[in-house]
N, CA, C and O atoms as CSV, one atom per row, in Angstrom:
chain,resi,resn,atom,element,x,y,z
A,1,MET,N,N,73.162,37.794,-34.686
A,1,MET,CA,C,74.428,37.102,-34.569
A,1,MET,C,C,75.394,37.660,-35.605
A,1,MET,O,O,74.977,38.092,-36.680
A,2,HIS,N,N,76.670,37.652,-35.288
A,2,HIS,CA,C,77.710,38.176,-36.168
A,2,HIS,C,C,78.228,37.086,-37.102
A,2,HIS,O,O,78.298,35.913,-36.735
A,3,ASP,N,N,78.586,37.496,-38.306
A,3,ASP,CA,C,79.196,36.570,-39.254
A,3,ASP,C,C,80.681,36.444,-38.929
A,3,ASP,O,O,81.441,37.398,-39.099
A,4,ILE,N,N,81.088,35.279,-38.467
A,4,ILE,CA,C,82.497,35.050,-38.132
A,4,ILE,C,C,83.127,34.026,-39.073
A,4,ILE,O,O,84.117,33.382,-38.726
A,5,SER,N,N,82.550,33.880,-40.260
A,5,SER,CA,C,83.068,32.885,-41.205
A,5,SER,C,C,84.524,33.167,-41.574
A,5,SER,O,O,85.296,32.230,-41.784
A,6,HIS,N,N,84.912,34.439,-41.656
A,6,HIS,CA,C,86.301,34.767,-41.990
A,6,HIS,C,C,87.263,34.291,-40.886
A,6,HIS,O,O,88.408,33.941,-41.172
A,7,ILE,N,N,86.804,34.279,-39.646
A,7,ILE,CA,C,87.634,33.767,-38.549
A,7,ILE,C,C,87.747,32.253,-38.664
A,7,ILE,O,O,88.834,31.693,-38.523
A,8,ARG,N,N,86.633,31.600,-38.916
A,8,ARG,CA,C,86.663,30.140,-39.069
A,8,ARG,C,C,87.548,29.730,-40.242
A,8,ARG,O,O,88.245,28.718,-40.166
A,9,ASP,N,N,87.528,30.496,-41.313
A,9,ASP,CA,C,88.366,30.193,-42.472
A,9,ASP,C,C,89.848,30.346,-42.139
A,9,ASP,O,O,90.685,29.627,-42.684
A,10,PHE,N,N,90.172,31.279,-41.247
A,10,PHE,CA,C,91.555,31.541,-40.866
A,10,PHE,C,C,92.118,30.445,-39.953
A,10,PHE,O,O,93.281,30.062,-40.082
A,11,LEU,N,N,91.299,29.952,-39.044
A,11,LEU,CA,C,91.760,28.973,-38.054
A,11,LEU,C,C,91.981,27.601,-38.691
A,11,LEU,O,O,91.211,27.181,-39.555
A,12,PRO,N,N,93.038,26.906,-38.261
A,12,PRO,CA,C,93.308,25.590,-38.848
A,12,PRO,C,C,92.325,24.496,-38.418
A,12,PRO,O,O,92.227,23.460,-39.076
A,13,CYS,N,N,91.594,24.723,-37.313
A,13,CYS,CA,C,90.614,23.737,-36.864
A,13,CYS,C,C,89.558,24.443,-36.012
A,13,CYS,O,O,89.757,25.564,-35.543
A,14,ALA,N,N,88.457,23.770,-35.831
A,14,ALA,CA,C,87.371,24.320,-35.011
A,14,ALA,C,C,87.732,24.233,-33.530
A,14,ALA,O,O,88.478,23.348,-33.109
A,15,THR,N,N,87.193,25.161,-32.753
A,15,THR,CA,C,87.386,25.106,-31.310
A,15,THR,C,C,86.557,23.949,-30.762
A,15,THR,O,O,85.359,23.858,-31.031
A,16,PRO,N,N,87.193,23.063,-29.992
A,16,PRO,CA,C,86.445,21.927,-29.449
A,16,PRO,C,C,85.323,22.386,-28.522
A,16,PRO,O,O,85.544,23.253,-27.676
A,17,PRO,N,N,84.131,21.824,-28.664
A,17,PRO,CA,C,83.013,22.209,-27.788
A,17,PRO,C,C,83.341,22.044,-26.304
A,17,PRO,O,O,82.847,22.813,-25.479
A,18,ALA,N,N,84.153,21.070,-25.955
A,18,ALA,CA,C,84.514,20.865,-24.550
A,18,ALA,C,C,85.291,22.067,-24.011
A,18,ALA,O,O,85.122,22.448,-22.853
A,19,TRP,N,N,86.143,22.663,-24.851
A,19,TRP,CA,C,86.891,23.849,-24.418
A,19,TRP,C,C,85.932,25.013,-24.207
A,19,TRP,O,O,86.045,25.733,-23.215
A,20,VAL,N,N,85.003,25.203,-25.112
A,20,VAL,CA,C,84.025,26.285,-24.984
A,20,VAL,C,C,83.203,26.091,-23.709
A,20,VAL,O,O,82.980,27.047,-22.966
A,21,ASP,N,N,82.757,24.874,-23.453
A,21,ASP,CA,C,81.984,24.597,-22.243
A,21,ASP,C,C,82.792,24.918,-20.989
A,21,ASP,O,O,82.281,25.532,-20.052
A,22,TRP,N,N,84.072,24.493,-20.979
A,22,TRP,CA,C,84.935,24.754,-19.831
A,22,TRP,C,C,85.111,26.259,-19.646
A,22,TRP,O,O,85.000,26.762,-18.528
A,23,ALA,N,N,85.387,26.984,-20.738
A,23,ALA,CA,C,85.600,28.429,-20.657
A,23,ALA,C,C,84.368,29.147,-20.114
A,23,ALA,O,O,84.489,30.071,-19.311
A,24,LEU,N,N,83.205,28.729,-20.543
A,24,LEU,CA,C,81.973,29.351,-20.063
A,24,LEU,C,C,81.734,29.078,-18.581
A,24,LEU,O,O,81.094,29.877,-17.897
A,25,GLN,N,N,82.241,27.965,-18.089
A,25,GLN,CA,C,82.090,27.616,-16.675
A,25,GLN,C,C,83.166,28.261,-15.799
A,25,GLN,O,O,83.016,28.316,-14.579
A,26,HIS,N,N,84.261,28.754,-16.416
A,26,HIS,CA,C,85.393,29.307,-15.656
A,26,HIS,C,C,85.842,30.655,-16.227
A,26,HIS,O,O,87.007,30.798,-16.600
A,27,PRO,N,N,84.954,31.638,-16.305
A,27,PRO,CA,C,85.345,32.918,-16.910
A,27,PRO,C,C,86.463,33.631,-16.139
A,27,PRO,O,O,87.260,34.352,-16.740
A,28,ASP,N,N,86.529,33.440,-14.829
A,28,ASP,CA,C,87.586,34.086,-14.050
A,28,ASP,C,C,88.966,33.597,-14.485
A,28,ASP,O,O,89.876,34.397,-14.701
A,29,ILE,N,N,89.112,32.291,-14.611
A,29,ILE,CA,C,90.405,31.726,-15.017
A,29,ILE,C,C,90.739,32.153,-16.439
A,29,ILE,O,O,91.897,32.431,-16.751
A,30,LEU,N,N,89.743,32.206,-17.287
A,30,LEU,CA,C,89.958,32.632,-18.665
A,30,LEU,C,C,90.471,34.073,-18.706
A,30,LEU,O,O,91.384,34.380,-19.473
A,31,LEU,N,N,89.895,34.956,-17.893
A,31,LEU,CA,C,90.346,36.346,-17.853
A,31,LEU,C,C,91.766,36.472,-17.302
A,31,LEU,O,O,92.570,37.239,-17.831
A,32,ILE,N,N,92.073,35.731,-16.256
A,32,ILE,CA,C,93.426,35.766,-15.690
A,32,ILE,C,C,94.433,35.287,-16.731
A,32,ILE,O,O,95.485,35.900,-16.911
A,33,ASP,N,N,94.115,34.202,-17.410
A,33,ASP,CA,C,95.001,33.676,-18.446
A,33,ASP,C,C,95.165,34.696,-19.578
A,33,ASP,O,O,96.268,34.888,-20.090
A,34,HIS,N,N,94.080,35.340,-19.960
A,34,HIS,CA,C,94.126,36.349,-21.014
A,34,HIS,C,C,95.054,37.490,-20.614
A,34,HIS,O,O,95.864,37.939,-21.425
A,35,ALA,N,N,94.947,37.960,-19.388
A,35,ALA,CA,C,95.818,39.033,-18.906
A,35,ALA,C,C,97.281,38.608,-18.964
A,35,ALA,O,O,98.139,39.379,-19.394
A,36,HIS,N,N,97.562,37.392,-18.535
A,36,HIS,CA,C,98.939,36.888,-18.591
A,36,HIS,C,C,99.449,36.836,-20.031
A,36,HIS,O,O,100.603,37.179,-20.288
A,37,CYS,N,N,98.613,36.417,-20.963
A,37,CYS,CA,C,99.016,36.339,-22.370
A,37,CYS,C,C,99.319,37.715,-22.941
A,37,CYS,O,O,100.285,37.875,-23.687
A,38,GLU,N,N,98.510,38.707,-22.604
A,38,GLU,CA,C,98.742,40.068,-23.081
A,38,GLU,C,C,100.058,40.609,-22.517
A,38,GLU,O,O,100.835,41.242,-23.232
A,39,LYS,N,N,100.297,40.357,-21.239
A,39,LYS,CA,C,101.533,40.827,-20.607
A,39,LYS,C,C,102.745,40.134,-21.213
A,39,LYS,O,O,103.771,40.773,-21.446
A,40,LYS,N,N,102.641,38.852,-21.467
A,40,LYS,CA,C,103.741,38.098,-22.062
A,40,LYS,C,C,104.023,38.591,-23.482
A,40,LYS,O,O,105.185,38.689,-23.876
A,41,ALA,N,N,102.992,38.900,-24.248
A,41,ALA,CA,C,103.189,39.413,-25.609
A,41,ALA,C,C,103.936,40.742,-25.565
A,41,ALA,O,O,104.842,40.967,-26.367
A,42,ALA,N,N,103.568,41.622,-24.641
A,42,ALA,CA,C,104.265,42.904,-24.506
A,42,ALA,C,C,105.715,42.687,-24.098
A,42,ALA,O,O,106.624,43.320,-24.635
A,43,SER,N,N,105.921,41.793,-23.149
A,43,SER,CA,C,107.274,41.495,-22.678
A,43,SER,C,C,108.149,40.922,-23.799
A,43,SER,O,O,109.321,41.280,-23.921
A,44,THR,N,N,107.586,40.049,-24.597
A,44,THR,CA,C,108.335,39.458,-25.701
A,44,THR,C,C,108.724,40.525,-26.715
A,44,THR,O,O,109.850,40.524,-27.214
A,45,ALA,N,N,107.804,41.435,-27.026
A,45,ALA,CA,C,108.114,42.518,-27.962
A,45,ALA,C,C,109.253,43.382,-27.422
A,45,ALA,O,O,110.155,43.756,-28.172
A,46,ILE,N,N,109.218,43.697,-26.145
A,46,ILE,CA,C,110.279,44.510,-25.546
A,46,ILE,C,C,111.606,43.756,-25.564
A,46,ILE,O,O,112.640,44.339,-25.888
A,47,ASN,N,N,111.591,42.479,-25.224
A,47,ASN,CA,C,112.827,41.681,-25.259
A,47,ASN,C,C,113.423,41.640,-26.660
A,47,ASN,O,O,114.642,41.701,-26.819
A,48,LEU,N,N,112.571,41.537,-27.674
A,48,LEU,CA,C,113.065,41.524,-29.051
A,48,LEU,C,C,113.665,42.871,-29.435
A,48,LEU,O,O,114.569,42.931,-30.268
A,49,MET,N,N,113.170,43.953,-28.833
A,49,MET,CA,C,113.760,45.264,-29.082
A,49,MET,C,C,115.211,45.303,-28.605
A,49,MET,O,O,116.049,45.951,-29.232
A,50,PHE,N,N,115.510,44.626,-27.516
A,50,PHE,CA,C,116.885,44.569,-27.027
A,50,PHE,C,C,117.757,43.699,-27.933
A,50,PHE,O,O,118.949,43.963,-28.093
A,51,ARG,N,N,117.168,42.674,-28.517
A,51,ARG,CA,C,117.921,41.764,-29.373
A,51,ARG,C,C,118.253,42.389,-30.725
A,51,ARG,O,O,119.332,42.159,-31.273
A,52,TYR,N,N,117.323,43.179,-31.262
A,52,TYR,CA,C,117.484,43.708,-32.620
A,52,TYR,C,C,117.690,45.217,-32.622
A,52,TYR,O,O,116.970,45.944,-33.307
A,53,VAL,N,N,118.662,45.684,-31.867
A,53,VAL,CA,C,118.935,47.119,-31.774
A,53,VAL,C,C,119.402,47.712,-33.104
A,53,VAL,O,O,119.320,48.923,-33.312
A,54,ASP,N,N,119.884,46.869,-33.984
A,54,ASP,CA,C,120.408,47.332,-35.278
A,54,ASP,C,C,119.347,47.345,-36.377
A,54,ASP,O,O,119.686,47.545,-37.543
A,55,ARG,N,N,118.095,47.142,-36.042
A,55,ARG,CA,C,117.013,47.092,-37.037
A,55,ARG,C,C,115.955,48.140,-36.708
A,55,ARG,O,O,114.925,47.808,-36.121
A,56,PRO,N,N,116.195,49.415,-37.082
A,56,PRO,CA,C,115.264,50.478,-36.692
A,56,PRO,C,C,113.837,50.266,-37.174
A,56,PRO,O,O,112.898,50.631,-36.467
A,57,GLU,N,N,113.645,49.685,-38.357
A,57,GLU,CA,C,112.277,49.455,-38.837
A,57,GLU,C,C,111.567,48.418,-37.977
A,57,GLU,O,O,110.353,48.492,-37.787
A,58,LEU,N,N,112.316,47.457,-37.462
A,58,LEU,CA,C,111.752,46.446,-36.579
A,58,LEU,C,C,111.492,47.037,-35.197
A,58,LEU,O,O,110.492,46.714,-34.557
A,59,LEU,N,N,112.390,47.898,-34.741
A,59,LEU,CA,C,112.218,48.522,-33.427
A,59,LEU,C,C,110.923,49.331,-33.357
A,59,LEU,O,O,110.210,49.280,-32.355
A,60,ASP,N,N,110.623,50.065,-34.407
A,60,ASP,CA,C,109.380,50.841,-34.434
A,60,ASP,C,C,108.163,49.928,-34.309
A,60,ASP,O,O,107.247,50.195,-33.531
A,61,THR,N,N,108.170,48.850,-35.085
A,61,THR,CA,C,107.040,47.914,-35.070
A,61,THR,C,C,106.913,47.226,-33.715
A,61,THR,O,O,105.809,47.091,-33.187
A,62,LEU,N,N,108.029,46.796,-33.155
A,62,LEU,CA,C,108.002,46.120,-31.859
A,62,LEU,C,C,107.548,47.060,-30.747
A,62,LEU,O,O,106.825,46.646,-29.841
A,63,SER,N,N,107.968,48.319,-30.813
A,63,SER,CA,C,107.541,49.292,-29.813
A,63,SER,C,C,106.029,49.498,-29.877
A,63,SER,O,O,105.354,49.536,-28.848
A,64,GLN,N,N,105.508,49.631,-31.088
A,64,GLN,CA,C,104.058,49.787,-31.255
A,64,GLN,C,C,103.321,48.556,-30.747
A,64,GLN,O,O,102.276,48.668,-30.106
A,65,LEU,N,N,103.872,47.378,-31.039
A,65,LEU,CA,C,103.247,46.134,-30.584
A,65,LEU,C,C,103.233,46.057,-29.060
A,65,LEU,O,O,102.219,45.689,-28.466
A,66,ALA,N,N,104.348,46.399,-28.429
A,66,ALA,CA,C,104.416,46.352,-26.966
A,66,ALA,C,C,103.366,47.271,-26.343
A,66,ALA,O,O,102.688,46.888,-25.390
A,67,ARG,N,N,103.232,48.487,-26.885
A,67,ARG,CA,C,102.227,49.423,-26.359
A,67,ARG,C,C,100.810,48.875,-26.541
A,67,ARG,O,O,99.974,48.972,-25.642
A,68,GLU,N,N,100.560,48.306,-27.706
A,68,GLU,CA,C,99.222,47.765,-27.970
A,68,GLU,C,C,98.896,46.617,-27.015
A,68,GLU,O,O,97.790,46.539,-26.481
A,69,GLU,N,N,99.864,45.733,-26.808
A,69,GLU,CA,C,99.623,44.597,-25.908
A,69,GLU,C,C,99.450,45.060,-24.467
A,69,GLU,O,O,98.643,44.492,-23.731
A,70,LEU,N,N,100.196,46.085,-24.053
A,70,LEU,CA,C,100.004,46.618,-22.703
A,70,LEU,C,C,98.635,47.275,-22.554
A,70,LEU,O,O,98.017,47.189,-21.492
A,71,LEU,N,N,98.165,47.921,-23.598
A,71,LEU,CA,C,96.816,48.486,-23.563
A,71,LEU,C,C,95.790,47.368,-23.411
A,71,LEU,O,O,94.844,47.494,-22.632
A,72,HIS,N,N,95.971,46.280,-24.147
A,72,HIS,CA,C,95.063,45.132,-24.009
A,72,HIS,C,C,95.119,44.577,-22.584
A,72,HIS,O,O,94.090,44.244,-21.996
A,73,PHE,N,N,96.337,44.483,-22.038
A,73,PHE,CA,C,96.496,44.004,-20.663
A,73,PHE,C,C,95.690,44.884,-19.704
A,73,PHE,O,O,94.968,44.376,-18.846
A,74,GLU,N,N,95.818,46.201,-19.855
A,74,GLU,CA,C,95.094,47.122,-18.983
A,74,GLU,C,C,93.584,46.961,-19.128
A,74,GLU,O,O,92.852,47.043,-18.141
A,75,GLN,N,N,93.118,46.734,-20.349
A,75,GLN,CA,C,91.691,46.546,-20.574
A,75,GLN,C,C,91.183,45.281,-19.900
A,75,GLN,O,O,90.102,45.280,-19.310
A,76,VAL,N,N,91.958,44.202,-19.986
A,76,VAL,CA,C,91.543,42.943,-19.355
A,76,VAL,C,C,91.550,43.094,-17.838
A,76,VAL,O,O,90.620,42.648,-17.168
A,77,VAL,N,N,92.597,43.722,-17.289
A,77,VAL,CA,C,92.669,43.907,-15.831
A,77,VAL,C,C,91.522,44.794,-15.348
A,77,VAL,O,O,90.970,44.555,-14.274
A,78,GLN,N,N,91.161,45.805,-16.119
A,78,GLN,CA,C,90.026,46.649,-15.750
A,78,GLN,C,C,88.732,45.828,-15.710
A,78,GLN,O,O,87.930,45.964,-14.786
A,79,LEU,N,N,88.541,44.983,-16.715
A,79,LEU,CA,C,87.364,44.125,-16.732
A,79,LEU,C,C,87.364,43.177,-15.533
A,79,LEU,O,O,86.318,42.908,-14.943
A,80,MET,N,N,88.547,42.675,-15.180
A,80,MET,CA,C,88.657,41.791,-14.016
A,80,MET,C,C,88.255,42.537,-12.743
A,80,MET,O,O,87.547,41.991,-11.897
A,81,ARG,N,N,88.701,43.767,-12.611
A,81,ARG,CA,C,88.325,44.563,-11.424
A,81,ARG,C,C,86.817,44.762,-11.362
A,81,ARG,O,O,86.208,44.649,-10.299
A,82,GLN,N,N,86.222,45.061,-12.516
A,82,GLN,CA,C,84.772,45.255,-12.561
A,82,GLN,C,C,84.034,43.996,-12.137
A,82,GLN,O,O,82.951,44.069,-11.555
A,83,ARG,N,N,84.619,42.842,-12.430
A,83,ARG,CA,C,83.985,41.569,-12.086
A,83,ARG,C,C,84.504,40.992,-10.771
A,83,ARG,O,O,84.161,39.870,-10.397
A,84,ASP,N,N,85.333,41.770,-10.074
A,84,ASP,CA,C,85.910,41.360,-8.788
A,84,ASP,C,C,86.729,40.075,-8.922
A,84,ASP,O,O,86.660,39.185,-8.073
A,85,VAL,N,N,87.499,39.999,-9.996
A,85,VAL,CA,C,88.393,38.862,-10.226
A,85,VAL,C,C,89.798,39.289,-9.825
A,85,VAL,O,O,90.292,40.313,-10.296
A,86,THR,N,N,90.439,38.522,-8.966
A,86,THR,CA,C,91.782,38.831,-8.496
A,86,THR,C,C,92.817,38.350,-9.496
A,86,THR,O,O,92.824,37.181,-9.882
A,87,TYR,N,N,93.699,39.266,-9.918
A,87,TYR,CA,C,94.798,38.901,-10.818
A,87,TYR,C,C,95.835,38.160,-9.995
A,87,TYR,O,O,96.303,38.670,-8.977
A,88,ASP,N,N,96.192,36.977,-10.422
A,88,ASP,CA,C,97.085,36.136,-9.643
A,88,ASP,C,C,98.007,35.364,-10.571
A,88,ASP,O,O,97.818,35.358,-11.787
A,89,HIS,N,N,99.006,34.711,-9.987
A,89,HIS,CA,C,99.923,33.876,-10.759
A,89,HIS,C,C,99.182,32.654,-11.299
A,89,HIS,O,O,98.200,32.190,-10.720
A,90,MET,N,N,99.677,32.156,-12.410
A,90,MET,CA,C,99.160,30.901,-12.977
A,90,MET,C,C,100.350,30.055,-13.373
A,90,MET,O,O,101.380,30.576,-13.801
A,91,THR,N,N,100.208,28.762,-13.230
A,91,THR,CA,C,101.257,27.881,-13.735
A,91,THR,C,C,101.086,27.769,-15.246
A,91,THR,O,O,99.961,27.784,-15.746
A,92,PRO,N,N,102.202,27.656,-15.978
A,92,PRO,CA,C,102.083,27.548,-17.439
A,92,PRO,C,C,101.305,26.299,-17.846
A,92,PRO,O,O,101.395,25.250,-17.208
A,93,ALA,N,N,100.549,26.443,-18.915
A,93,ALA,CA,C,99.811,25.300,-19.447
A,93,ALA,C,C,100.785,24.291,-20.045
A,93,ALA,O,O,101.927,24.625,-20.360
A,94,ARG,N,N,100.321,23.061,-20.196
A,94,ARG,CA,C,101.176,22.016,-20.763
A,94,ARG,C,C,101.697,22.384,-22.141
A,94,ARG,O,O,102.860,22.134,-22.458
A,95,TYR,N,N,100.826,22.984,-22.969
A,95,TYR,CA,C,101.259,23.319,-24.323
A,95,TYR,C,C,102.353,24.395,-24.281
A,95,TYR,O,O,103.263,24.382,-25.110
A,96,ALA,N,N,102.269,25.328,-23.318
A,96,ALA,CA,C,103.294,26.370,-23.213
A,96,ALA,C,C,104.622,25.776,-22.775
A,96,ALA,O,O,105.674,26.163,-23.282
A,97,LYS,N,N,104.580,24.855,-21.850
A,97,LYS,CA,C,105.817,24.181,-21.428
A,97,LYS,C,C,106.423,23.426,-22.609
A,97,LYS,O,O,107.641,23.417,-22.790
A,98,GLY,N,N,105.566,22.795,-23.408
A,98,GLY,CA,C,106.049,22.041,-24.568
A,98,GLY,C,C,106.695,22.924,-25.615
A,98,GLY,O,O,107.631,22.500,-26.293
A,99,MET,N,N,106.203,24.157,-25.757
A,99,MET,CA,C,106.770,25.069,-26.749
A,99,MET,C,C,108.155,25.545,-26.343
A,99,MET,O,O,108.979,25.863,-27.201
A,100,ARG,N,N,108.416,25.595,-25.053
A,100,ARG,CA,C,109.731,26.036,-24.585
A,100,ARG,C,C,110.743,24.958,-24.869
A,100,ARG,O,O,111.922,25.120,-24.555
């Protein structure tokens, strides 16, 4: 087993066992949601590049972030294909709606 104590120290609270149980029972939905999150992170980085055109040091960082998130998106979609999981639309979670 891997030592993940540094991750636990970083997180403000423990992951609820009910969430872990649900995730283990619904890996397809978890992968689809993960792909959407990676795509949204890349999109947000690109949108910020349009907002902060006058900040070259920020533009470099945002460009690198967008590429990294798109690479993650591609990796998740590849894993979904290997598992025969169809990438599809998802409605936003309640917490995401609340953040908007």
